[in-house]
C-alpha angles and dihedrals in degrees: 000000000000091000091053095047095045092046092051093046092051093045092244127153113274114226120203113264115251108187093134090238109109098209094042091050091048091049093050094044094050090044090052092048091050093049092047091052094041088230134074112283121232105286093186094097093044126095110266091243091056093046090050090056096047103038096069090059088072094066117031118164116232134173091267100041133285131334132204106211093203093053095043098049090048095045111103089201094059113097121256088233091058092047091049092051091049092050093047092048 
């Protein structure tokens, strides 16, 4: 997961995940797509279990409102400290 997030944050090319575990690969690939586009990718083709893990990342409650992880991690104006905290959380 770290490889996918760091690659998206640095604007690098995302390579398809090859863990050998179908659901893990699907999760990482959809996550990478979403981060690259700064919005949630289309979850309709994803397994329901994968979609249920990714969908909540679009709307996380914070002290100052709501946060979309995909938009924030892909936003060059968001601070590195904020991105690090999101990733660690």
